[in-house]
N, C-alpha and C positions, 0 to 999 in steps of 0.2 A: 497045656499049663497045669501045674499041680494045684491041689486044693489050697485054700488059704491056711497059713500058719498063724496061730494065735500067740501073742506075747503080752505079758502085763505092760511092758514098756517098749516103745519103738522110738529111736532117735534118728531123725533125718538130718544128716550132716554131722561129721565127727570133728568139728573144729573145737575151739577152746571150751565153750560152754557145753557143747554136746558130749565131748569125751569125758568131761568131769562128771556130768550127771549120770552118764552110763557107768563109769567106774564106781561112783557112789552107790547107785542102785544095785549093781552086781555085788559089791562088797557087803551090802546088807542082806544078800541072799535072794534078790529078785532077779528074774530072767529079763534080759534086755537084748534087743536087736539094734545094732547100729548100722545105718546105711550111709556109705560115703562114696562119692563119685570117683575119688582117686588120690586125694591128698591125705595120706595116713598121718593123722595128728592135726590136720587142718592147714590153713594157709600160713599161719605164723611161722612154724618151723620149716616149711617147705619153700614158700615163694615170697614171703613178706618180711615180717619184723626181723627175725634172726638172720636170714640170708642177706638182707640189706645192710644190717649192722656189721655183718662179717665183711662185706665189700667196703663199707665206709671205713672200717678199721684198716683194711688193706690200703685204702687210699690215703689214710693218715700216715701210715708207715712210709708210703712213697713220698709224701710231703716232707716228712722228717728227713728222709734220705736226701731229698733235693736241697734241703736247707741244713745239711749236716755240718757245714763249716761254721754255722752260727753256734753250734754246740762244741766247737773245737775238734771236729772230726774231719779229716781229709780223706775223701774217697776217690778211687779211680773210676774209670768208665763203668757204667752199670746200665742195664736194660730192663724194661718192664715186660713181664711174661703174663699176658692176659689169660692165656690158657691155664697157667699155673694158679693165677688168682681165682679163676673159676673153679679149678679142681679143689682148692682149699675150701671154698664155699660148699661144693658138692660133698666133700668128705664130712663136713659138719652136718649137712642135711641127712646124709646116709646114717650117721650115728644117731641122730634124733629119731629118724624113722624106725630104727631098730629098737630103740627104747619104747616107742609107742606100740610097735607090734607085740612086744613082750607084755605090755600092760593090757592090751586088748585080748590077749590069749589067756583069759581066766575063766573059771567055771561060771556058767550062767550067762556069759556074754557071747553073742553071735555077731561077729564083725563081718559085714557084707560089703564087698566092693561092687558098686553098680549105680545106675541112674534110677532114682526113685521118683514116682509120680502117683499122686492121689487118684484113685478111681472111685472113691466114695468116702463117707465119713469114717475117719480113723482107719482107712484101708489104703495101703500103698503097694503099688506094683513096681517091682524092681527088675530092671533089665540088667542082668549080671554082666560084669566086665569079661568073664570068661565064656559067656554065652548062656542062653537060657533065661527064664523068668521065674521070679518068686513073688508070691502075693502074701503080704503081711497084714494082719489085723492087730491093732494095739488097743489095750484098754486105755492107755495114756500115750499121747504122741508129743514129742519134744522137737521143735523145729530149730535148727541151727544152720541156716542156709547160707549165710555169709553174703558177700557182695563181690563185684568184679569191677575193674576199671571201666569207667564210662568213656565211650567214643562218641561225642556229640555229632549231630547232623550238620557238620560244616562241609561245604563243597570241597570235594577232593580228599577229605581226611581219611575215610575208610579205604579209598583206593590207593592211598599212599602207604598202606600197610605199616602204620606207626608202631613203634615199640610201646609196650606198657612196662611197668616195673618188672613184670615176670620175664619178658624177653631181654630186658636190659641186664638183668642179673645173670643171664646165660650167654652173654657175648664173650667170644674168645678173641675179639679184635677190638681195637680202640677207635671209636668214631673220630673222624677228622674234625667235624663241626657238628655238635649235637644241639639241636633246637628243642628246647623244653617248653611245652605248652602247659602252663599252670605254675603259680607261685605259692602253692601250699606245701604241706608236709612232704609228699612224695617228690614233687618237682624240685624243691629246694635241696633235699637230701641227695637226690641223684645228680643234680646239676653240680653241686660242689664236689662230689666224689669223682665224677668223670673229668672235671676240670683238673683236679689234683692228679689224676692218672695221666693227664696230658692232652685231653681233648680241648678244642675251643668250644665254648658253651655260650648259648644265648637263651635267656629265660624270658618268656612272653606271658603277660597276664593282663586281663581286662580291668583289673582293679587299679586304684590309684596308689597302692602300696603292696609290697610283698607281704606274705603272711597276713591276709586281710582281716583275720579275727583278732590280731594283736593291736596293742596301743601304737599310735603313730611313732613314738620315740623308739619303741622296740623294733618296728618295721624298718625305720630309717637306719638303725644300728646294724641290722642284718644286711640291708642294702650296701652299707659302707664296707662291711666285711666282704661281701661279694665283689665290690669294686676293688678292694685290696687283692683279692684272688683273681682279678681280671676276668670276671664273669660279666658278660653284657646283660643288662636288664632293660626290657622294654615294657613300660606300664601304660595303663589306659589305652590298651591296644585291642581293637576288635578284629578278629580274624575273618577276613572276607573269603579267602579261598586258599587251597593248598594244591600244589602240583608236584609231579615227580613221585619217586618211591623211596622210602626210607632204606638206608643201606647203600644207596646209589647216589642220588641227588634229589634234594627236595627244595621247594621254593614256597615260602609263606608270604602271602599278601595281606598287609595289615592296613587298618585305618586308625590313625593316631591323631591327637589334637594338633600335631604339626603337619598333618596331611597323610597321604598314602605312602607306604613304605614296603619294600620287598626284602626278605632275608633269605639268602641261599645257604643251605647246609648239606651235610652228607646223611644225617640221621635225624629222625623225629621221634621224640618221646612224648606221649600224651599222658598228662597227669591232671585231668580236669574233673576230678571227683569220682564217686563210686555209684554203682547201680545195684540194687538188691537182686539176689538170685531167686526171685519169687514168681517169675512169669513162666507160663507153659509147663507148670508141674501140677496142675489140677487143683489148686487150692480152693477154687470156687466150688468144686464138687465136695470138698471137705467142710464147707461152711466157714472157711477162714477168710476174713475180709482184709483188704489192703487199704492203705490210705492213698491220697492223691499222688504220692511219689513212688508208690509201689512197695512200701514197707508194710510189714504185718501189723495190724492194729492190735495193741495189747493194753491191758490196764496196768496199774502200778505193781501188780504181782506177776506180770508177764503172762497172764492168761489171755488167750485169743478170743475171738467171737465164737469159736466152736468149743463146745463142752469137752473137757478132757484133753485139750490141746494147748500147749505153751509154746512161746517163741522166745529165743534168747539171742543175744549178740547183735551184730549189725543188721540182720534182716528184720529185727524188731525196732529198728530206728534208734538203738542205743548208741551213745558216742562210740566212734569207730576206733576203739583201742582194745587190745587183748586183755588188759587188766580190767576193763569194764565188762567184757564178756565173761570173765571169770567171776566177777561179782554178780552178774546175771544168774550164773549157775547157783550161787549161794542164795540168791533171792528165791529161786524155784525150790531148791533143796529144803530150805527152812520152812517154806510154806507147806510143802508136802509133809513135813514132819510135825505140822501144827504150830510152828513158831512164826510169829508175824514178822515179816521183813518186806520192805518195798524198795522201789527205785527212787522214791522221793528224797530230795535234799541230800543226794550223795555228793561228797566232796571229792571231785575227780581231778587228779593231777595228770599232767602230760608232759612229754618232752619231745622236741624236734631235734633229731640227731644230726644237725649241722655242726660245724666246728668253728667256734665254741657252741656248746649245746644251748638250746633255748627251752627252759622249763617254766611252767606256771601252775599255780594252784590257787583256786579262789578267784576273786574279782581282779580285773584290770581297771585302769582309770576310766577308760571310755565306757565300759559297762556300768561302773558305779555312777557315772554322770547320767547315763540313760535312765537308770533306775532311781535317780534322785537320792542317792546315798552319799552323805557327807563323809569325807575321809581325810585323814592326814597322810601325807606321802613322804617317804624317805627314799633317797637314791644314793647309791655308792658305786663309783667306777671300779671295775675289777683291778685297775692299777693300784687301788688303795688296799687290796688284799695281799698280804705278804707272801702267801703261797703262790699266788699268781705272779708276783715279782720274781720269786725264786725259779719258777719254771718257764718264765717268759710268755705265759698265756694271759696277757693283760687286756685283751679285747673284750668289750662288753661291759655290763653293769648289773647290779642288783637293784630291785625296787620293792618296797613294802607298802601296803595300804593298811592303815589302822583306822578303826572306827573313830569318827570325830567326837562321839559322845561317851566313849569308853576306851579301854585299852585292848579291845579285842582285835586280833589280826583278821583282816578280811581278804587279803590277797597277797601273793608274793610272786614276783617274776625274776628270773635270773637268765641272763645271756652271758654264759661264761663256762669255762672248763669245769666239768663235774656238776653241772646244774641239775642233771637228773637225780643225783644223790642228795644234793643240798636241799632240794624242794621237799624231800621226804621228812627232813627234820622240822621244817616249818609246818608241813601238813600235820605231823604228829601233834605239834603244839596247838594247831587250830582244832583238831579233833578233841583234844583234851580240854579245850576252852581256856587255855592259859593266856594271860595277858602278854602283850609283846615284851613287857619288862622281864618276864621270866627267861625268855631267850636272850634278851639284851644282857642280863646279869649272870647268865650261866657261864661256867668255866669250860670253854671249848678248847679242844686240843690245838696246840700251836706246832707247826704251821699247817693249817688245813684251809680248804676253800670255805668250809662251814664257819670257820672262825670269823669270816667277814660279816656274819650275821650280827655279831655283837657290835661291830663298828657301824653297820647299816642302821640298826635299831636305836643306837645312841643318837642318831640324827632325826628321830621322829619328832616333829614339832610338838610343843607342849599343848595340852588341851586349854582352850580359852576358859576364862572364869565362867562365862555364861554356859558353855557346854558342860563344865565341871559341876555347876549347880544343877543343871538338868539331869546329869547322870546320878547325882546324889539323891 
């Protein structure tokens, strides 16, 4: 083994936060070593966000073709080409990898493909992908380790060789009957996509509703959409055992309030949460402590328990979104430059890319109730939005939460076409501290989905006199 190489900065993991801190430091003239196991650019462009949305869009096209007559189009016989669908996704990924390779090939940045493991404080031994070992010592270490799909200790699950989203996105065949374990983001997005592609799909979750973190009315609306799409949903189901092998024949034995039940399928997709990539990489020898769930302990500036070591993104327990990982980079970047920035009180939007999309920013009703926050609530069905009428995308609704003692917007949820874009307008108003009346009275382009905000917010209940006097 060669002698240790010294770098001012070593980044372990080249995902969203890791690549941006590396590019920023290199741009400022500092030497940086980036150690990445194999996904050039991280999971988002390779196996997660962008590939899944690529597939979801293909599934939407298939759905439009299937319902072409609704739009006045008569089609002859057509077939689904799963290999072609996969190739479209692969072509996109290849293009993104090429962009990342070019960005990593800059002066002062040493991009290293290999498995990194701590062998001492701020010292990482890298087993190179092409063979050999390098030992790196960093004055500063940045951890961007990411997570992977959890495979819980359910009898028979690991032996069934279940798909995760990674393998599901690489299928060149269509499952006859896909059983999806988990009613969260990944499970619901994949379930609807495969149903539209032509699979029979069953979703199983132990919670009493789909999308367990959402308000009950939102979850029920999603369930109704899935029912329209003829996706079977089994809730309040404890998985007792799994038999068979995914890709051939699988059997899932459940315990439900109505008694035991068995579901037979051809393929099994596990979407039951994420596990941090923090184990067996020597973090204890580096003085980096983990919490009870295996995530790296950090403070609000993303500093770990080890001097000179930061953690960013999902491994730090940050909300599991690429846009949050990017903001983690900005937190670390600014603090390194002497500008105070923390992870406290971040207003984080998100979108679940089912169709129609589900987006939320700020509070939901259930969370407001738990926290004892009095709110005024306005709702609007998407059928009342004229753009939705024009396109025929009338499923879903908008909901706004306004503070009961002021006109401040506390939260916004939209289950509807274009929700991911519309929530950005509300988020901007919230960040600016604008009263809801500013959006209500704005001149919004007609006909757009965002135009519905004016109609929605016109329905905010008036503040009571007692609340008005308290506000004054």
